[in-house]
Rosetta silent file (secondary structure, phi, psi, omega in degrees, C-alpha in Angstrom):
SEQUENCE: MSEKLTLAKAIGSGLRRALEDDPSVVLLGEDIGKLGGVFRVTDGLQQRFGADRVMDTPLAEAGILGTAVGLAFRGYRPVCEIQFDGFIYPAFDQIVAQVAKLHYRTGGAVRMPITIRVPYGGGIGAVEHHSESPEAYFTHTSGLRVVTCSTPQDAHSMIREAIACDDPVLFFEPKRRYWTAGEVDEEFVGLPMGQARVVIEGSDVTLVAYGPLVATALDVAAAAAEDGVSIEVIDLRSLSPVDFGTVEESVRKTGRLVVAHEAQQFGGLGAEIAATVTERCFVYLEAAPARVTGFDVPYPPAKLEEHFLPDLDRILDAVDRVMGRENSLTGWRA
SCORE:     score description
SCORE:     0.000 S_00000001
   1 L     0.000  128.577  179.459  103.249  136.504   97.571 S_00000001
   2 E   -97.486  164.380  178.062  103.830  133.328   99.531 S_00000001
   3 E  -146.537  155.250  178.470  102.799  132.133  102.945 S_00000001
   4 E   -90.676  132.056 -178.309  103.647  129.131  105.008 S_00000001
   5 E  -142.005  148.895  172.237  100.913  126.561  105.183 S_00000001
   6 E   -70.635  164.919 -178.244  100.487  122.997  106.134 S_00000001
   7 H   -61.092  -39.430  178.175   99.703  120.557  103.394 S_00000001
   8 H   -62.712  -49.234 -177.840   96.076  120.338  104.652 S_00000001
   9 H   -69.436  -26.778  172.949   95.705  124.117  104.690 S_00000001
  10 H   -72.291  -33.334  169.106   97.167  124.381  101.207 S_00000001
  11 H   -57.820  -49.498  179.656   94.542  122.035   99.879 S_00000001
  12 H   -55.784  -40.390  178.189   91.954  124.121  101.661 S_00000001
  13 H   -69.604  -34.727  173.781   93.442  127.227  100.054 S_00000001
  14 H   -64.586  -41.974 -178.784   93.340  125.640   96.621 S_00000001
  15 H   -61.743  -45.009 -179.246   89.738  124.710   97.174 S_00000001
  16 H   -60.911  -38.045 -179.204   88.883  128.296   98.168 S_00000001
  17 H   -70.766  -33.001 -175.957   90.546  129.719   95.072 S_00000001
  18 H   -71.016  -40.390  175.562   88.666  127.227   92.782 S_00000001
  19 H   -61.075  -41.278  178.965   85.359  128.268   94.433 S_00000001
  20 H   -64.979  -43.040 -171.092   86.209  131.940   94.000 S_00000001
  21 H   -77.575  -23.809 -174.944   87.319  131.508   90.381 S_00000001
  22 L  -145.029  112.476 -178.753   84.482  129.328   89.043 S_00000001
  23 L   -63.826  -16.572  178.486   80.858  129.490   90.182 S_00000001
  24 L   -84.364   -2.457  173.060   80.295  125.940   88.810 S_00000001
  25 E   -77.824  128.909  176.738   82.612  124.429   91.424 S_00000001
  26 E  -133.536  142.760  175.587   80.728  122.756   94.237 S_00000001
  27 E  -105.531  141.949  175.469   82.116  120.710   97.164 S_00000001
  28 E  -147.286  142.824 -175.623   80.307  117.695   98.691 S_00000001
  29 E   168.816  175.575 -178.884   81.203  115.181  101.345 S_00000001
  30 L   -82.235  120.735  179.253   80.653  113.945  104.827 S_00000001
  31 L    62.484   19.751  179.755   81.026  116.676  107.524 S_00000001
  32 L   -77.096  -17.992 -171.943   82.915  119.003  105.096 S_00000001
  33 L   -92.422  -87.037 -176.228   80.590  121.969  105.744 S_00000001
  34 L   -56.728  -48.257  178.734   79.720  122.942  109.315 S_00000001
  35 L   -71.412  -30.093 -175.658   82.555  120.818  110.743 S_00000001
  36 L    79.994   22.893 -178.717   85.126  121.601  108.055 S_00000001
  37 L    78.941  155.035 -176.988   85.984  118.021  107.565 S_00000001
  38 L   -64.759  -25.729  172.917   87.650  115.600  109.962 S_00000001
  39 L  -100.345    8.041  173.547   91.023  116.978  109.000 S_00000001
  40 L    60.471   31.465 -178.708   89.683  120.570  108.855 S_00000001
  41 L   -77.362  -27.550  179.708   90.818  120.858  105.199 S_00000001
  42 L  -102.760   16.335 -177.599   87.362  122.594  104.259 S_00000001
  43 L   -57.423  126.596 -178.626   87.260  124.658  107.438 S_00000001
  44 L    85.773  -11.192 -173.860   85.463  127.920  106.930 S_00000001
  45 H   -71.419  -34.401 -178.544   84.438  127.242  103.297 S_00000001
  46 H   -69.851  -41.777  175.790   80.770  126.644  104.012 S_00000001
  47 H   -58.897  -38.657 -178.260   80.563  129.915  105.995 S_00000001
  48 H   -77.679  -38.489 -172.705   82.121  131.791  103.181 S_00000001
  49 H  -111.234   -4.216  175.682   80.460  130.280  100.147 S_00000001
  50 L    87.785  163.340 -173.176   77.160  128.862  101.598 S_00000001
  51 L   -74.420  -14.891  174.596   75.608  125.457  102.031 S_00000001
  52 L   -82.607   -5.208  177.766   74.582  125.275   98.368 S_00000001
  53 L  -123.396  -16.714  171.508   78.195  125.201   97.242 S_00000001
  54 E  -129.719   97.507 -163.165   79.800  123.355  100.199 S_00000001
  55 E  -107.168  131.479  173.429   77.306  120.560  100.972 S_00000001
  56 E   -85.604  138.155 -175.842   77.302  118.134  103.802 S_00000001
  57 L  -117.518  164.964  171.891   76.075  114.734  102.635 S_00000001
  58 L   -62.637  173.203  176.858   74.736  111.562  104.206 S_00000001
  59 L   -80.528   73.156 -172.470   77.269  108.798  105.091 S_00000001
  60 L  -154.083   87.372 -175.288   76.822  107.240  101.696 S_00000001
  61 H   -56.360  -42.706  178.522   79.810  107.206   99.279 S_00000001
  62 H   -62.727  -33.533  177.942   77.866  105.736   96.424 S_00000001
  63 H   -69.662  -42.336  179.670   75.311  108.533   96.875 S_00000001
  64 H   -63.370  -40.632 -178.583   78.016  111.263   96.864 S_00000001
  65 H   -73.430  -39.527  176.348   79.400  109.978   93.584 S_00000001
  66 H   -64.198  -36.474  178.279   76.070  109.441   91.962 S_00000001
  67 H   -67.928  -36.445 -179.143   75.067  112.941   92.897 S_00000001
  68 H   -68.671  -34.486  174.801   78.409  114.243   91.462 S_00000001
  69 H   -59.761  -47.973  175.298   77.639  112.486   88.138 S_00000001
  70 H   -58.567  -41.162 -179.784   74.317  114.217   87.957 S_00000001
  71 H   -67.584  -34.908  178.445   75.895  117.590   88.729 S_00000001
  72 H   -63.191  -43.214  176.909   78.586  117.017   86.093 S_00000001
  73 H   -57.057  -34.560 -176.933   75.827  116.303   83.557 S_00000001
  74 L   -89.358   10.083  174.582   74.271  119.658   84.468 S_00000001
  75 L    94.674    6.348  178.255   77.570  121.613   83.923 S_00000001
  76 L   -89.758  167.527  175.427   78.936  121.749   87.455 S_00000001
  77 E  -115.139   85.319 -175.595   82.475  120.790   88.602 S_00000001
  78 E   -79.518  145.805  174.775   81.876  118.727   91.694 S_00000001
  79 E  -118.821  111.151 -175.669   84.633  118.061   94.202 S_00000001
  80 E   -97.763  143.615  167.427   83.798  115.003   96.363 S_00000001
  81 E  -107.581  125.129  169.822   85.592  114.196   99.617 S_00000001
  82 L   -99.788  118.242 -166.095   85.870  110.547  100.616 S_00000001
  83 L   -55.391  -52.421  176.428   86.437  111.022  104.421 S_00000001
  84 L  -133.814  149.768 -178.982   88.997  108.070  104.572 S_00000001
  85 H   -43.462  -52.146 -177.125   90.650  105.874  102.009 S_00000001
  86 H   -68.506   -4.014  173.927   88.897  102.686  103.203 S_00000001
  87 H   -86.156   -6.912 -171.731   85.509  104.335  102.687 S_00000001
  88 L   -76.716  -18.611 -171.046   85.893  104.624   98.964 S_00000001
  89 H   -69.825  -23.558  169.807   84.754  101.046   98.143 S_00000001
  90 H   -68.539  -18.822  176.167   80.984  101.730   98.292 S_00000001
  91 H   -96.491   -3.422 -176.497   81.540  104.237   95.514 S_00000001
  92 H   -48.567  -47.587 -177.657   83.749  101.912   93.507 S_00000001
  93 H   -63.491  -41.877  176.502   81.106  100.894   91.093 S_00000001
  94 H   -55.735  -43.224 -174.889   80.123  104.536   90.436 S_00000001
  95 H   -70.489  -53.194 -169.591   83.759  105.447   89.850 S_00000001
  96 H   -89.445  -22.303  177.792   84.923  102.638   87.591 S_00000001
  97 H   -98.095  -25.647  179.961   81.590  101.803   85.768 S_00000001
  98 H  -117.137  -61.813 -173.792   80.189  105.326   85.287 S_00000001
  99 H   -57.016  -40.915 -176.355   82.565  108.195   86.014 S_00000001
 100 L   -75.793  -14.452 -169.495   85.500  106.591   84.083 S_00000001
 101 L  -117.678   -6.691 -172.766   83.390  105.610   81.095 S_00000001
 102 H   -64.614  -41.561 -178.338   80.764  108.293   80.359 S_00000001
 103 H   -60.881  -42.491 -177.010   83.037  110.373   78.136 S_00000001
 104 H   -78.073  -31.794 -177.492   83.834  107.349   75.940 S_00000001
 105 H   -65.652  -32.231 -171.672   80.271  105.861   76.119 S_00000001
 106 L   -97.830    8.487 -179.508   78.838  109.129   74.818 S_00000001
 107 L    67.885   27.408 -178.822   81.444  109.528   72.023 S_00000001
 108 L    92.612   -6.062 -176.647   82.930  112.527   73.633 S_00000001
 109 L   -71.519  -24.962 -175.678   79.666  114.348   74.082 S_00000001
 110 L  -119.495  132.953  171.050   79.702  114.283   77.857 S_00000001
 111 L  -100.712  156.999  178.759   82.469  115.334   80.116 S_00000001
 112 L  -127.869   75.191  179.776   82.904  114.216   83.752 S_00000001
 113 L   -76.907   67.418 -179.299   84.978  117.061   85.469 S_00000001
 114 L  -106.911  132.867  171.577   84.713  115.402   88.835 S_00000001
 115 E  -107.007  124.558 -179.034   87.459  115.617   91.427 S_00000001
 116 E  -110.812  105.525  179.376   87.567  112.887   94.079 S_00000001
 117 E   -83.456  128.224 -176.053   89.664  113.838   97.116 S_00000001
 118 E  -133.036  100.684  173.052   90.882  110.716   98.994 S_00000001
 119 E   -66.170  126.481 -175.177   92.977  111.079  102.187 S_00000001
 120 E  -138.621  169.562  177.489   95.111  107.857  102.065 S_00000001
 121 L    86.292  172.253 -170.286   97.957  105.965  103.597 S_00000001
 122 L  -101.811 -163.115  179.126   99.007  105.062  107.106 S_00000001
 123 L    90.257    8.771  178.452  101.145  106.603  109.903 S_00000001
 124 L  -117.741   16.047  178.148   98.425  108.216  111.975 S_00000001
 125 L    63.345   34.272  179.857   97.614  105.354  114.396 S_00000001
 126 L   -87.827  177.326 -178.930   94.134  104.937  113.067 S_00000001
 127 L   -90.235 -175.959 -176.510   91.682  102.029  113.225 S_00000001
 128 L   -59.854  141.334  175.417   90.625   99.585  110.503 S_00000001
 129 L    79.077   12.106 -178.228   89.563  101.131  107.104 S_00000001
 130 L  -119.510    8.392 -166.418   91.410  104.345  107.911 S_00000001
 131 L  -141.143   22.911 -170.264   94.909  103.709  106.740 S_00000001
 132 L   -93.535  167.974  176.942   94.714  102.105  103.305 S_00000001
 133 L  -131.411   85.088 -175.014   96.326  102.778   99.933 S_00000001
 134 L   -87.869   10.198 -167.408   93.882  101.846   97.205 S_00000001
 135 H   -59.208  -29.237 -179.936   95.326  103.775   94.387 S_00000001
 136 H   -59.547  -31.828  178.148   96.258  100.753   92.252 S_00000001
 137 H   -60.193  -35.527 -170.627   92.610   99.881   91.797 S_00000001
 138 H   -93.944  -28.343  169.902   92.058  103.106   90.055 S_00000001
 139 H   -67.368  -16.144  179.726   95.281  103.386   88.008 S_00000001
 140 L   -85.505   -2.321 -175.027   94.109  100.122   86.451 S_00000001
 141 L  -105.757  111.399 -179.811   90.918  101.877   85.284 S_00000001
 142 L   -69.141  143.889  179.143   91.163  103.639   81.907 S_00000001
 143 L   101.595   -1.295  174.817   89.391  106.955   81.772 S_00000001
 144 L  -114.039  144.076  165.379   90.557  108.181   85.209 S_00000001
 145 E  -100.852  139.959  176.939   93.449  110.478   86.095 S_00000001
 146 E  -126.763  120.907  178.774   95.099  109.586   89.416 S_00000001
 147 E  -136.122  163.007  177.185   97.444  111.993   91.141 S_00000001
 148 E  -149.613  147.729 -179.466   98.922  112.601   94.567 S_00000001
 149 L  -108.099  159.041 -178.858  100.815  115.476   96.146 S_00000001
 150 L  -125.345  -21.316 -175.615  103.793  115.471   98.505 S_00000001
 151 L  -124.126  153.919  174.504  104.325  119.193   99.313 S_00000001
 152 H   -56.761  -37.754  178.526  102.087  122.042  100.360 S_00000001
 153 H   -64.696  -42.882 -178.417  102.865  123.927   97.080 S_00000001
 154 H   -69.621  -31.104  178.692  101.954  120.924   94.933 S_00000001
 155 H   -61.974  -47.130 -179.371   98.886  120.284   97.165 S_00000001
 156 H   -65.736  -49.170 -174.096   97.573  123.842   96.383 S_00000001
 157 H   -71.121  -41.934 -177.438   98.536  123.946   92.771 S_00000001
 158 H   -65.812  -39.952  176.549   97.497  120.373   91.898 S_00000001
 159 H   -58.874  -44.872 -178.297   94.022  120.545   93.527 S_00000001
 160 H   -68.454  -33.026  177.704   93.215  123.633   91.447 S_00000001
 161 H   -73.491  -36.152 -178.251   94.450  121.977   88.248 S_00000001
 162 H   -64.800  -41.059 -176.477   92.476  118.744   88.981 S_00000001
 163 H   -70.532  -31.265 -177.991   89.251  120.777   89.460 S_00000001
 164 H   -78.831  -16.096 -174.444   89.855  122.754   86.203 S_00000001
 165 L   -75.174  144.793 -175.529   90.517  119.481   84.296 S_00000001
 166 L   -86.408   -4.385  176.088   87.601  118.189   82.171 S_00000001
 167 L   -95.338  159.856  170.241   88.580  114.541   83.069 S_00000001
 168 L   -65.530  128.773 -179.786   87.689  112.691   86.242 S_00000001
 169 E  -132.014  128.683  168.989   90.611  112.931   88.676 S_00000001
 170 E   -92.951  122.523 -173.301   91.236  111.046   91.851 S_00000001
 171 E  -108.198   93.485 -172.304   93.309  113.256   94.122 S_00000001
 172 E   -84.762  128.446 -177.897   95.011  111.182   96.747 S_00000001
 173 E  -112.483  120.327 -177.109   96.199  113.168   99.837 S_00000001
 174 E   -74.004  100.227 -162.037   98.859  111.650  102.077 S_00000001
 175 H   -68.003  -28.212 -178.747   97.099  112.143  105.384 S_00000001
 176 H   -72.682  -10.491  177.025  100.234  111.589  107.552 S_00000001
 177 H  -104.560   13.789  179.881  101.866  114.666  105.816 S_00000001
 178 L   -57.081  -34.910 -176.052   98.811  116.881  106.396 S_00000001
 179 L   -97.502   16.380  174.019  100.719  118.719  109.030 S_00000001
 180 L   -82.801  135.100 -171.248  103.887  119.245  107.106 S_00000001
 181 E  -101.556  147.774  175.762  104.496  122.949  106.487 S_00000001
 182 E  -167.921  166.240  174.432  105.893  124.756  103.518 S_00000001
 183 E   -69.842  130.814  177.568  105.824  127.867  101.417 S_00000001
 184 E  -125.095  127.773  176.758  102.806  128.275   99.119 S_00000001
 185 E  -117.334  114.451 -175.278  102.483  130.870   96.517 S_00000001
 186 L   -65.554  -18.983  175.700   98.935  130.963   94.979 S_00000001
 187 L  -100.897    3.058  178.409  100.242  132.421   91.800 S_00000001
 188 L   -71.304  131.321 -179.172  103.035  130.033   91.283 S_00000001
 189 L  -107.778  101.298 -177.175  102.866  128.061   88.011 S_00000001
 190 L   -91.546 -153.214  175.117  104.703  124.751   88.627 S_00000001
 191 L   -66.386  150.775  174.698  104.948  121.532   86.726 S_00000001
 192 L   -65.509  154.090 -174.283  101.780  120.360   84.989 S_00000001
 193 L   -51.537  -33.267 -174.878   99.697  117.866   87.070 S_00000001
 194 L   -88.233    4.226 -171.756  100.814  114.960   84.890 S_00000001
 195 L  -106.880  136.935  173.045  104.582  115.465   85.120 S_00000001
 196 L   -81.807  159.635 -176.714  106.955  113.894   87.531 S_00000001
 197 E  -114.578  127.508  169.722  109.573  115.964   89.439 S_00000001
 198 E   -84.745  113.772 -177.742  113.163  115.249   89.984 S_00000001
 199 E   -77.027  -50.794  173.846  113.500  116.388   93.551 S_00000001
 200 E  -130.002  135.882 -179.939  117.175  115.708   93.946 S_00000001
 201 L   -85.985  147.046 -179.041  119.611  114.853   91.189 S_00000001
 202 L  -157.312  176.273 -171.278  121.950  111.929   91.689 S_00000001
 203 L  -128.518  -11.704 -177.827  124.139  109.568   89.616 S_00000001
 204 L  -100.929  -40.603 -173.772  124.079  106.035   91.231 S_00000001
 205 E  -145.554  136.573  169.537  120.469  105.106   91.846 S_00000001
 206 E   -89.857  124.606  172.034  117.002  106.289   90.743 S_00000001
 207 E  -115.924  112.089 -175.610  114.595  106.262   93.623 S_00000001
 208 E  -101.255  115.202  178.374  110.932  106.697   92.578 S_00000001
 209 E  -136.189  173.750  176.399  108.362  107.504   95.268 S_00000001
 210 L  -154.491  162.125  175.609  105.091  109.399   95.576 S_00000001
 211 H    55.190 -128.469 -171.696  102.776  110.953   98.177 S_00000001
 212 H   -66.580  -20.882 -179.337  103.807  110.129  101.758 S_00000001
 213 H   -91.615   -1.239  172.471  107.053  108.461  100.946 S_00000001
 214 H   -63.968  -40.086  178.551  108.748  111.320   99.139 S_00000001
 215 H   -63.044  -40.151 -179.687  109.834  112.850  102.442 S_00000001
 216 H   -65.025  -39.986 -178.678  111.206  109.344  103.398 S_00000001
 217 H   -63.381  -34.345  178.196  113.001  109.179  100.065 S_00000001
 218 H   -67.244  -40.779  171.501  114.691  112.440  100.733 S_00000001
 219 H   -58.241  -43.427  176.462  115.948  111.077  104.100 S_00000001
 220 H   -57.552  -44.702 -178.796  117.266  108.054  102.273 S_00000001
 221 H   -61.259  -44.537 -179.348  119.186  110.180   99.821 S_00000001
 222 H   -62.534  -43.056 -176.267  120.778  112.139  102.675 S_00000001
 223 H   -69.922  -34.748 -175.063  121.748  108.985  104.529 S_00000001
 224 H   -75.335  -33.161  178.159  123.140  107.270  101.401 S_00000001
 225 H   -60.802  -30.975  174.573  125.179  110.289  100.521 S_00000001
 226 L   -69.096  -18.877  176.606  127.164  109.860  103.784 S_00000001
 227 L  -102.718   15.917  174.521  128.010  106.436  102.478 S_00000001
 228 L    77.646   21.761 -177.242  129.187  107.789   99.110 S_00000001
 229 L  -115.007  130.408 -173.297  126.018  106.697   97.107 S_00000001
 230 L  -103.327  111.516 -176.279  124.381  109.438   94.990 S_00000001
 231 E  -109.799  133.132  172.770  120.579  108.920   94.729 S_00000001
 232 E   -96.017  124.724 -179.714  118.268  110.728   92.330 S_00000001
 233 E  -106.365  128.014 -175.711  114.836  111.072   93.876 S_00000001
 234 E  -118.418  125.208  177.130  111.854  111.335   91.680 S_00000001
 235 E   -92.943  112.424 -173.194  108.386  112.396   92.980 S_00000001
 236 L   -59.231  -48.314 -174.307  105.904  110.586   90.550 S_00000001
 237 L    65.015  -55.162  177.228  103.042  113.009   91.291 S_00000001
 238 E  -105.818  122.666  177.975  100.828  111.538   88.540 S_00000001
 239 E   -95.029  -17.792  174.402  100.058  107.779   88.979 S_00000001
 240 E  -158.637  105.769    5.685   97.882  107.530   85.939 S_00000001
 241 L   -83.627  160.382 -179.858   99.167  108.422   83.468 S_00000001
 242 L   -94.101  131.667  178.998  102.705  107.923   84.600 S_00000001
 243 L   -76.927   80.534 -176.461  105.383  110.261   83.301 S_00000001
 244 H   -70.811  -22.144  178.532  107.742  107.499   82.228 S_00000001
 245 H   -60.036  -43.162 -178.217  109.870  109.880   80.182 S_00000001
 246 H   -70.599  -39.327  176.444  111.316  111.470   83.321 S_00000001
 247 H   -63.709  -47.631 -172.705  111.825  108.063   85.015 S_00000001
 248 H   -65.802  -36.826 -178.081  113.414  106.520   81.970 S_00000001
 249 H   -61.664  -43.600 -178.101  115.799  109.519   81.485 S_00000001
 250 H   -68.000  -42.237 -177.125  116.956  109.128   85.050 S_00000001
 251 H   -70.409  -35.388  177.243  117.460  105.325   84.891 S_00000001
 252 H   -58.630  -30.522 -178.968  119.427  105.681   81.616 S_00000001
 253 H   -83.427  -42.866 -170.280  121.747  107.845   83.642 S_00000001
 254 H   -92.870  -33.151 -178.661  121.963  105.850   86.950 S_00000001
 255 L    80.294    4.558 -175.953  121.456  102.273   85.660 S_00000001
 256 L  -147.516  143.820 -174.808  119.612  101.311   88.765 S_00000001
 257 E  -135.795  128.701  168.147  115.990  101.637   89.968 S_00000001
 258 E  -128.462  133.559 -176.431  114.258  101.391   93.354 S_00000001
 259 E  -114.769  125.025 -175.971  110.505  102.035   93.661 S_00000001
 260 E  -125.689  129.415  170.394  108.871  102.743   97.038 S_00000001
 261 E  -149.595  161.085 -177.182  105.142  102.946   98.001 S_00000001
 262 E   -77.404  -28.828 -173.244  103.011  102.183  101.070 S_00000001
 263 E   -64.018  155.570  177.149  100.558  100.034   99.262 S_00000001
 264 E   -57.463  153.975 -173.908  100.980   96.222   99.232 S_00000001
 265 L   -66.596  -51.710 -169.020  103.452   94.877   96.692 S_00000001
 266 L   -62.610  125.643  179.931  101.480   92.317   94.565 S_00000001
 267 L    69.244   13.127 -179.594   99.795   94.156   91.722 S_00000001
 268 L   -83.699  174.587 -176.228  100.913   97.541   92.949 S_00000001
 269 H   -64.198  -32.351  176.075  102.119  100.520   90.963 S_00000001
 270 H   -52.083  -40.368  178.689  105.724   99.571   91.729 S_00000001
 271 H   -67.852  -34.707  175.506  105.435   96.406   89.619 S_00000001
 272 H   -74.365  -35.539  175.662  104.156   98.384   86.650 S_00000001
 273 H   -69.140  -43.485  179.283  106.937  100.929   86.921 S_00000001
 274 H   -60.808  -42.781 -178.954  109.574   98.184   87.290 S_00000001
 275 H   -67.125  -46.375 -178.388  108.197   96.284   84.345 S_00000001
 276 H   -66.347  -46.544 -177.393  107.862   99.249   82.012 S_00000001
 277 H   -65.629  -39.674  173.736  111.418  100.490   82.885 S_00000001
 278 H   -57.472  -44.204 -178.701  112.844   96.959   82.347 S_00000001
 279 H   -66.110  -40.253 -172.353  111.213   96.803   78.914 S_00000001
 280 H   -90.517  -21.330 -175.902  112.297  100.252   77.852 S_00000001
 281 H  -130.918   29.613 -169.781  115.691  100.515   79.482 S_00000001
 282 H   -58.389  -43.888 -179.518  116.906   97.034   79.821 S_00000001
 283 H   -64.147  -14.474 -178.727  120.241   97.639   78.168 S_00000001
 284 H   -98.334  -16.934 -175.081  120.997  100.497   80.613 S_00000001
 285 L   -75.656  128.837  171.169  120.186   98.526   83.848 S_00000001
 286 L   -85.627  -19.140 -178.875  123.078   97.414   85.968 S_00000001
 287 L  -154.996  157.415  177.049  120.821   95.487   88.293 S_00000001
 288 L   -61.567  141.194  173.959  117.152   94.245   88.468 S_00000001
 289 L   -59.532  149.298  176.598  114.778   96.969   89.770 S_00000001
 290 E  -117.528  142.630  171.277  113.846   96.712   93.447 S_00000001
 291 E  -113.122  138.319  174.318  110.566   97.426   95.173 S_00000001
 292 E  -126.915  121.806 -169.087  109.978   98.462   98.793 S_00000001
 293 E  -144.719 -178.258  170.699  106.385   98.391   99.759 S_00000001
 294 E   -76.794  168.711 -174.658  103.863   97.476  102.308 S_00000001
 295 L   -86.455  157.811 -179.172  103.452   93.806  102.985 S_00000001
 296 L   -84.962   66.101  177.702  100.755   91.679  101.309 S_00000001
 297 L  -136.272  160.218  166.568   98.563   91.518  104.380 S_00000001
 298 L   -59.847  146.759  179.599   95.574   93.575  105.461 S_00000001
 299 L   -50.560  126.926 -169.593   96.618   96.859  107.033 S_00000001
 300 L   -79.625  170.083  173.894   97.735   96.023  110.576 S_00000001
 301 L   -57.282  162.929 -173.374   96.613   97.568  113.947 S_00000001
 302 L   -63.093  -27.213 -178.444   98.178  100.853  114.822 S_00000001
 303 L   -66.232  -22.552 -172.352  100.666   99.202  117.204 S_00000001
 304 L  -110.256   -2.379 -175.426  102.224   97.278  114.210 S_00000001
 305 H   -61.053  -27.943  175.555  101.973   99.894  111.397 S_00000001
 306 H   -60.545  -29.724  179.990  105.593  101.039  111.870 S_00000001
 307 H   -80.948  -28.648  176.403  106.645   97.505  110.714 S_00000001
 308 H   -69.272  -47.619 -171.076  104.269   97.674  107.766 S_00000001
 309 L   -78.398  131.206  171.932  105.265  101.039  106.293 S_00000001
 310 L   -51.716  126.396  178.000  108.376  101.335  104.194 S_00000001
 311 L  -125.795 -171.692 -175.207  111.062  103.261  106.185 S_00000001
 312 H   -59.903  -39.293 -176.018  114.603  104.495  105.733 S_00000001
 313 H   -70.132  -40.311 -177.876  116.241  101.250  106.651 S_00000001
 314 H   -65.595  -43.224 -178.915  114.144   99.091  104.294 S_00000001
 315 H   -68.838  -36.522  172.387  114.668  101.440  101.381 S_00000001
 316 H   -57.379  -40.683 -177.625  118.477  101.745  102.127 S_00000001
 317 H   -66.469  -32.215  175.076  118.560   97.993  102.056 S_00000001
 318 H   -66.512  -37.535  177.041  116.991   98.007   98.513 S_00000001
 319 H   -61.875  -41.964  179.084  119.643  100.601   97.494 S_00000001
 320 H   -66.769  -35.215  179.705  122.319   98.206   98.716 S_00000001
 321 H   -60.062  -48.900 -176.147  120.611   95.453   96.710 S_00000001
 322 H   -77.413  -17.803  178.152  120.744   97.307   93.365 S_00000001
 323 L   -90.923    0.922  177.795  124.305   98.436   94.166 S_00000001
 324 L    77.972   19.129 -178.068  125.447   94.911   94.616 S_00000001
 325 L   -97.493  170.745  179.473  126.219   95.366   98.246 S_00000001
 326 L   -63.141  139.668  177.803  125.468   93.184  101.246 S_00000001
 327 L  -153.936  172.200 -173.374  121.738   93.295  101.955 S_00000001
 328 L   -58.634  -26.178 -175.200  118.970   91.473  103.756 S_00000001
 329 L   -91.255  -33.045 -175.413  118.074   89.151  100.945 S_00000001
 330 L  -106.678  -35.912 -173.758  121.459   87.970   99.676 S_00000001
 331 L    65.650   11.382 -178.542  123.898   88.636  102.510 S_00000001
 332 L   -95.278  136.336  177.548  126.491   88.804   99.656 S_00000001
 333 L  -116.211  131.792  177.438  129.102   91.478   99.407 S_00000001
 334 L   -63.697    0.000    0.000  130.740   92.351   96.067 S_00000001
């Protein structure tokens, strides 16, 4: 039986089910207990499961992850909340030097079933350190799984799958989509966490997006259709590992690729996708892949963020570019 939930409530519902289904699951983070989290994702969970399973921590991200490592060693499945994306850096050493490597360092004897929840991205008018997109730092780190959701159903299903996974998982939550509502069925078995989803089929251009930009990509597809361009939208879902099979199958059909993400362009995930697709699908490409991203500057003040974030117009311009139409870079019309 399904019910309509916001994306934030869907994550909370997934956390509740994980706590119910497995007594080794514990939650820890700043203000997640009594307050229910700054976005109220964990609202009511401490009252239901107790302070020994839903734990408020000091404002110390390195301490949160260090505690999680110890809990994982003792057989628990800790779920850590990083309150905002820009607060993850104090825990960076723990994540990349310890969490990502302990399974390999011990020859497979130790598992690190740690889930790290990270609200990320812009669009909420927040102050400095509250609107960043640090996912590429972690996709570059072997030993970590990195995933992100774009719909309430995926939010519910994927957080449960992440917690059940024996590998460490960074679960990036698009905070400006927290209030997007949709049907959620707790018993629904969807795609595996590591598989991309073709959201809309098309024949002219493959548009790859993830997290907060999937909704934007759907708007782009609708707008392009009015101009006679058929766009296939792929929600990547897993950022490491990437389901290149789904992307490549689409590009072999369309011959054109546009990748969009909020993070800065240089060294971003879009570059890796474009390079890999070029290597594997070169003979199928009708044009060079195009990237639409944030700019290579620190995240701007709230008054300027609408200019920083990729929007419908910027992505449509990239579609024109790969279609050989007049665009902002060339001004050339075929």
